[in-house]
MARNUDO-114423 format. One line per 10 residues: their letters; for each residue x, y, z of C-alpha. Coordinates in Angstrom, 2 decimals, m for minus. Layout:
BEGIN
a = X:Y:Z | ...
END
This chain:
BEGIN
madrtnsfgp = m12.16:m7.65:m26.26 | m8.63:m8.22:m24.82 | m7.52:m9.73:m27.88 | m8.33:m6.94:m30.05 | m6.88:m4.53:m27.52 | m3.39:m6.19:m27.75 | m3.46:m4.89:m31.37 | m3.16:m1.58:m30.16 | m0.11:m2.21:m28.75 | 1.87:m0.55:m25.61
tiqryviavi = 0.25:2.77:m25.75 | m3.12:1.50:m25.11 | m1.48:m0.78:m22.38 | m0.08:2.27:m20.54 | m3.10:4.28:m20.58 | m5.20:1.27:m19.15 | m2.72:0.54:m16.36 | m3.00:4.10:m15.30 | m6.79:4.31:m15.12 | m6.72:1.40:m13.08
ylfigvslst = m4.35:2.47:m10.75 | m6.09:5.52:m10.09 | m9.24:3.59:m9.68 | m7.33:1.05:m7.19 | m6.11:4.24:m4.97 | m9.90:5.51:m5.01 | m11.13:2.04:m3.90 | m8.18:1.73:m1.33 | m8.86:5.07:0.07 | m13.11:4.86:0.70
ilfaaplkal = m12.42:1.97:2.33 | m9.75:2.58:4.69 | m11.03:6.13:5.45 | m14.75:5.12:6.27 | m14.18:1.98:7.97 | m12.13:3.54:10.97 | m14.19:6.23:11.14 | m17.80:4.16:11.02 | m15.99:1.82:13.98 | m15.35:4.98:15.97
emgasdvllg = m19.04:6.03:15.33 | m20.08:2.56:16.48 | m17.79:2.82:19.84 | m14.52:1.17:18.87 | m12.07:1.09:21.31 | m8.70:1.85:20.44 | m7.29:m1.95:20.51 | m10.34:m2.48:17.85 | m9.34:0.38:15.77 | m6.02:m1.08:15.40
tlvsafvssg = m7.37:m4.44:14.85 | m9.46:m3.16:11.79 | m6.01:m2.02:9.94 | m4.84:m5.61:10.62 | m7.66:m7.39:9.43 | m7.33:m5.47:6.44 | m3.75:m6.84:5.61 | m4.27:m10.43:7.35 | m4.79:m12.13:4.14 | m1.71:m10.54:2.35
lilsiagaal = 0.35:m12.40:5.36 | m1.42:m15.66:5.00 | m2.30:m15.86:1.10 | 0.55:m14.00:m0.80 | 2.75:m16.81:m1.29 | m0.56:m18.88:m2.90 | m1.32:m15.79:m4.57 | 1.98:m15.74:m6.32 | 1.23:m19.18:m7.43 | m2.15:m18.36:m8.64
cnrfgerall = m0.46:m15.32:m10.63 | 1.75:m17.96:m12.48 | m1.07:m19.90:m13.29 | m4.01:m17.76:m14.44 | m1.91:m14.62:m15.00 | m2.09:m11.25:m13.65 | m5.02:m9.90:m15.28 | m7.18:m12.70:m13.36 | m5.78:m11.71:m9.95 | m6.79:m7.86:m10.99
igafacyata = m10.33:m8.95:m11.78 | m10.64:m10.75:m8.63 | m9.08:m7.78:m6.50 | m11.89:m5.56:m7.99 | m14.54:m7.95:m7.31 | m13.50:m8.19:m3.59 | m13.42:m4.46:m3.12 | m17.02:m4.09:m4.58 | m18.44:m6.65:m2.25 | m16.46:m5.39:0.99
qligavtgnl = m17.98:m1.74:0.11 | m21.23:m3.17:m0.14 | m21.11:m4.92:3.05 | m19.45:m1.74:4.76 | m22.31:0.45:3.47 | m25.16:m1.56:4.95 | m23.49:m3.12:8.30 | m23.83:m2.17:11.75 | m22.34:m4.38:13.22 | m18.32:m4.39:14.23
vvllgaaila = m17.82:m7.73:13.62 | m19.31:m7.67:10.04 | m17.33:m4.33:9.49 | m14.43:m6.65:10.57 | m15.07:m9.06:7.93 | m15.46:m6.55:5.36 | m11.86:m5.33:6.15 | m10.75:m8.78:6.07 | m12.69:m9.56:2.45 | m11.15:m5.86:1.14
gvgdmlftig = m7.85:m7.37:2.39 | m8.01:m10.38:m0.01 | m8.72:m7.95:m2.84 | m5.31:m5.83:m1.99 | m3.72:m9.11:m1.68 | m4.86:m9.72:m5.23 | m3.94:m6.36:m6.58 | m0.38:m6.41:m4.83 | 0.67:m9.64:m6.44 | m1.48:m9.08:m9.72
gmtyltqats = m1.07:m5.16:m10.47 | 2.56:m5.07:m9.14 | 3.85:m8.35:m10.90 | 1.90:m6.99:m14.21 | 3.57:m3.77:m13.77 | 7.07:m4.67:m12.89 | 6.97:m7.07:m16.14 | 5.75:m3.81:m18.38 | 8.12:m1.69:m16.85 | 11.01:m4.10:m16.86
ggkgsllsss = 12.38:m2.81:m19.99 | 13.46:0.45:m18.24 | 10.08:2.16:m19.01 | 10.67:4.01:m15.19 | 8.22:6.79:m16.22 | 5.35:4.10:m16.41 | 6.36:2.89:m12.69 | 6.46:6.36:m11.47 | 3.13:7.62:m13.17 | 1.47:4.33:m11.65
fgllslgami = 2.49:4.68:m8.19 | 1.20:8.53:m8.69 | m2.17:7.74:m9.88 | m2.44:5.17:m7.04 | m1.90:8.24:m4.82 | m3.86:10.47:m6.79 | m6.99:8.25:m6.30 | m6.42:8.25:m2.93 | m6.16:11.60:m2.26 | m9.34:11.92:m4.49
gsavggnvae = m10.98:9.41:m2.21 | m10.27:10.99:1.08 | m11.19:14.49:m0.04 | m14.45:13.45:m1.54 | m15.22:10.64:1.01 | m14.90:13.24:3.96 | m17.29:15.71:2.36 | m20.04:12.64:1.26 | m19.84:11.42:4.78 | m20.60:14.73:6.18
gygfgavfil = m23.29:15.38:4.24 | m24.92:11.74:3.59 | m23.07:9.36:5.98 | m20.30:6.75:5.76 | m22.83:4.44:3.93 | m22.57:6.76:0.84 | m18.93:6.75:0.92 | m18.74:3.05:0.68 | m21.49:2.96:m2.29 | m19.10:5.53:m4.39
gmlisisgfl = m16.22:3.26:m3.51 | m18.36:0.40:m4.98 | m19.19:2.14:m8.35 | m15.53:2.88:m8.80 | m14.63:m0.79:m7.87 | m17.10:m1.80:m10.21 | m15.64:0.50:m13.17 | m12.48:m1.03:m12.40 | m13.62:m4.44:m12.84 | m15.04:m3.67:m16.33
ltlilpkqnn = m11.79:m1.73:m17.44 | m9.39:m4.40:m16.34 | m11.20:m6.89:m18.65 | m9.69:m5.30:m21.58 | m6.42:m5.10:m20.23 | m3.77:m6.54:m22.53 | m1.99:m9.69:m21.72 | 1.57:m9.66:m20.89 | 3.56:m11.62:m22.97 | 6.56:m12.23:m20.80
splaesptpf = 4.58:m13.74:m17.96 | 5.36:m17.37:m17.33 | 2.57:m19.55:m16.66 | 2.95:m22.54:m14.63 | 0.79:m25.83:m13.77 | m2.40:m25.89:m12.07 | m1.56:m24.99:m8.43 | m1.74:m28.35:m6.76 | m0.80:m28.51:m2.75 | 2.68:m29.92:m3.98
nlfsaykaay = 3.08:m26.86:m6.35 | 1.75:m24.40:m3.31 | 4.56:m26.05:m1.35 | 6.90:m25.13:m4.03 | 6.07:m21.92:m3.96 | 6.75:m21.23:m0.32 | 10.20:m23.26:m0.87 | 10.73:m20.92:m4.15 | 10.30:m17.92:m1.71 | 12.52:m18.99:1.00
dllrrnsqvr = 15.59:m19.91:m1.48 | 14.54:m16.12:m2.81 | 14.56:m13.95:0.02 | 18.03:m16.57:1.42 | 20.09:m15.93:m1.61 | 19.00:m12.19:m2.73 | 19.99:m9.55:m0.55 | 18.34:m6.77:m2.15 | 14.82:m8.57:m1.46 | 15.77:m8.78:1.64
maasllalst = 16.34:m5.21:2.03 | 13.36:m4.05:0.64 | 11.09:m6.29:2.31 | 12.97:m5.12:5.76 | 12.35:m1.45:5.05 | 8.71:m1.75:3.47 | 8.01:m3.35:6.75 | 9.62:m0.80:8.92 | 7.79:2.08:6.95 | 4.43:0.11:7.37
igwftfrssf = 4.24:0.16:11.18 | 4.52:3.75:10.94 | 2.40:5.60:8.85 | 0.57:3.28:7.42 | m0.82:2.00:10.78 | m1.54:5.24:12.10 | m2.64:7.12:9.00 | m6.10:4.86:9.03 | m6.69:4.60:12.61 | m4.85:6.80:15.18
ylshllrvgm = m4.21:9.79:12.92 | m8.03:9.91:12.08 | m8.53:9.72:16.01 | m6.48:12.67:16.73 | m8.20:14.48:13.91 | m11.50:13.66:15.73 | m10.12:14.81:19.08 | m8.83:18.15:18.36 | m12.75:19.03:17.00 | m12.19:18.59:13.37
ttgtiglvaa = m15.44:18.07:11.35 | m15.74:15.08:8.91 | m15.29:17.37:6.05 | m12.01:18.75:7.44 | m10.64:15.41:8.31 | m10.54:14.37:4.60 | m8.99:17.32:3.46 | m6.39:17.09:5.77 | m6.21:12.98:5.25 | m5.70:14.12:1.18
agtavrivap = m3.22:16.80:1.97 | m0.87:13.61:3.08 | m1.90:11.45:0.51 | m1.14:14.46:m2.33 | 2.40:14.27:m1.85 | 2.46:10.70:m2.68 | 1.43:11.60:m6.03 | 5.03:13.20:m6.47 | 6.98:10.91:m4.06 | 7.93:8.29:m6.83
fiyawmarrm = 9.46:10.80:m8.86 | 11.28:12.51:m5.97 | 12.50:8.93:m4.93 | 13.92:8.14:m8.24 | 15.50:11.65:m8.33 | 17.24:11.20:m5.02 | 17.94:7.11:m5.90 | 19.97:8.54:m8.89 | 22.13:10.93:m6.94 | 22.60:8.42:m3.56
gplqaivvgv = 21.29:5.09:m4.52 | 18.14:3.54:m4.11 | 18.84:1.92:m0.57 | 19.84:5.28:1.18 | 16.84:7.55:m0.47 | 14.57:4.65:1.22 | 16.21:5.01:4.46 | 16.34:8.63:4.52 | 12.70:8.99:3.50 | 11.66:6.42:6.34
aggalglavt = 13.46:7.93:8.99 | 12.02:11.46:7.94 | 8.47:10.15:7.84 | 8.71:8.67:11.39 | 9.96:11.88:12.59 | 7.15:13.62:11.28 | 4.75:11.21:12.74 | 6.43:11.75:16.46 | 5.72:15.25:16.32 | 2.30:15.14:14.84
pfftaapalg = 0.56:15.24:18.67 | 2.00:18.61:19.45 | m0.27:20.27:16.49 | m3.93:20.85:16.62 | m4.65:23.42:13.91 | m5.84:21.63:10.48 | m3.31:23.72:8.35 | m0.19:22.66:10.61 | m1.14:19.12:10.72 | m1.85:18.77:7.13
ligaasqlgd = 1.51:20.23:6.44 | 3.24:17.96:8.80 | 1.32:14.93:7.51 | 2.45:15.96:4.07 | 5.89:16.54:4.55 | 6.38:13.30:6.81 | 4.16:11.19:4.40 | 6.25:12.29:1.24 | 9.54:10.68:2.75 | 7.85:7.88:4.22
sfalpggyal = 6.28:6.97:0.65 | 9.50:6.53:m0.69 | 9.67:2.80:0.54 | 6.76:1.56:m1.79 | 8.09:2.65:m5.16 | 11.74:1.87:m3.88 | 11.09:m1.52:m2.84 | 9.36:m2.60:m6.15 | 11.82:m0.93:m8.09 | 14.82:m2.98:m6.12
vgvhtdasdr = 13.21:m6.18:m6.81 | 12.33:m5.24:m10.66 | 16.24:m4.54:m11.03 | 17.72:m7.30:m9.02 | 15.17:m10.06:m10.20 | 14.57:m12.07:m13.39 | 11.10:m12.54:m14.83 | 10.80:m16.13:m13.57 | 11.41:m14.43:m9.96 | 9.21:m11.63:m10.25
stsvaiinms = 5.83:m12.69:m8.93 | 7.54:m14.52:m6.00 | 9.85:m11.43:m4.94 | 6.28:m9.24:m5.19 | 4.81:m11.90:m2.85 | 7.83:m11.64:m0.26 | 7.44:m7.51:m0.49 | 3.49:m8.30:0.31 | 3.82:m10.28:3.07 | 6.74:m8.05:4.56
walaalcggp = 4.30:m5.56:4.54 | 1.30:m7.41:6.04 | 3.11:m9.11:8.74 | 4.31:m5.45:9.94 | 0.98:m3.89:9.79 | m0.72:m6.96:11.19 | 1.45:m6.34:14.19 | 1.48:m2.91:14.31 | m2.09:m2.24:14.66 | m2.67:m4.05:17.93
lwgavvritg = 0.51:m3.35:19.14 | 0.52:0.50:19.05 | m3.41:m0.10:20.08 | m2.20:m1.53:23.08 | 0.41:1.11:23.59 | m2.13:3.72:22.93 | m4.26:2.60:25.52 | m1.64:2.33:28.08 | 0.08:5.68:27.77 | m2.22:7.65:25.88
lsagfliagl = m2.87:8.86:21.81 | 0.21:11.45:22.17 | 2.71:9.34:23.71 | 1.94:6.42:21.10 | 2.94:8.84:18.26 | 6.02:9.77:20.15 | 6.84:5.94:21.02 | 6.12:4.64:17.51 | 7.86:7.95:15.60 | 11.12:8.09:17.44
giaaaavalg = 11.55:4.19:17.73 | 11.09:3.44:13.83 | 13.13:6.55:12.85 | 16.10:5.09:15.18 | 15.50:1.63:13.57 | 15.99:3.06:10.30 | 19.14:4.94:10.93 | 20.52:1.81:12.59 | 19.39:m0.54:9.41 | 21.27:2.34:7.38
vslhsnglma = 24.17:2.03:9.15 | 24.05:m2.15:9.37 | 23.88:m1.81:5.18 | 26.83:0.85:4.83 | 28.84:m1.44:7.25 | 27.67:m4.60:5.07 | 28.91:m2.99:1.89 | 25.04:m3.27:0.57 | 24.45:0.68:0.21 | 27.24:0.95:m2.16
dapspdgir = 24.86:m0.95:m5.00 | 24.76:1.34:m7.77 | 21.38:2.92:m8.65 | 19.91:1.86:m12.00 | 20.50:4.84:m14.77 | 16.86:6.14:m14.56 | 16.67:5.68:m10.48 | 14.10:3.20:m10.86 | 12.75:1.01:m13.97
END
C-alpha cells in the first residue's frame, strides 16, 4: 500500500502527516491527562506524581541516540509504527491496572512510544519540510496541539461519566487507528539508511551526536532553550497543575476544559512563533516566549476560578510553546540531511533530561514549601534563567543570527 501511496505524490503525504500528528496529540493527551489523575485517585504523593511525569520521559534520555541509529537503519516510518504500538499497549495497561507501580510502567512504555515518535516523526517532518515548506511544519505542530486539546476536553468528560479506564480505552482506539494510517505513509526519498545498528555503530552514533553538539551552536541553543521550557509548564501541566485544579474544587469535566484551554493556544503557537521569528529572530522569539510562559506559571496559584485559570494558562502556555517548533526549526535550517536524525535525538535528550530531573525536583520542592510556593519558585526561576540566557546569547553574537525567510522551514 505504501508503494501505491507514493504515486499520489506530495499532496497525499501532507494529508497523511496531518492526520498522524492529530492522532498523536489525542493519544498523548489521554495518557498525560488520565495517568496523573488516576494516580492521585489511587493515593499518589506529590513526589510520586512528579516521578510519573519523569517516568514518561525516561526512555527519551536513555534511548534517543539509539533511536537515531534505528531511524537511519529502518527509516522514520518504522519508528512511527512502533510509537503507535507502544501507545496502544500502554493505554491498555493504564485502563486495567490498579497498581501504582504498574501505572508507572505504563508511563515508561508510553515514553518509549514518545521517543520513537519524536525521533521518527520529527525527522520525517524536517525532511519533508527541508525545501522551505514552512506551512507544513506549522500545521503539523498545530494539529498536534489540536489533538491534545480534543483529548483533554473529551477525556475530562469521559472520565467524569465513565472513569479513567474509559479515557485510556478511547486513546487506545485512536492509537490503533494511527498505527493503521502510518502503514500507508509515503517513504522519504532523502532519508539516508545506514548499516545494521551493531554496538559499534551505536557507539559511533553517540560520538556523532557529541561532535554535532560541539560544533553546531544552533543545536546547542535549541537544546538549551527547550530544556529550560520543559522544566516549567511541561512538568507542571500534567502533574501539579492538575493537583491545583483539584484542590480549588473543580470537577474532572471542568479540569478537562481548563486543560484544553491551555492546549488550544498551542494550535496557533507555531504560526505566531513564525511571525515573531521573522521580525525579531528565532532565538529572540523563543527566549521571550519561555520567559513569558514562566511568569504565567508563577502567578497561577493566585487564581482559583476556572475562567481566570483558563485565561492565565492559555496566555502563558502560548509563549512557552514557542520552544518546541522553534527548536526543530533551528535544527532543520542549520543541519543537513545526514545530521538531521542526530540533531532531533539531541533535542529529544535535552527535553527528556529536563523533564526527568524536573518532576522529582519540583515534587520535592512542593512537598517542602507547599504547592503555591512551588509554582512561584519554578516560574520566577525559569523566567530569570531565560532572561540570563538571552543576555548571554546576545553578548556572544548568536542573537544576530538571521531568521529564515519564512521564519521557520
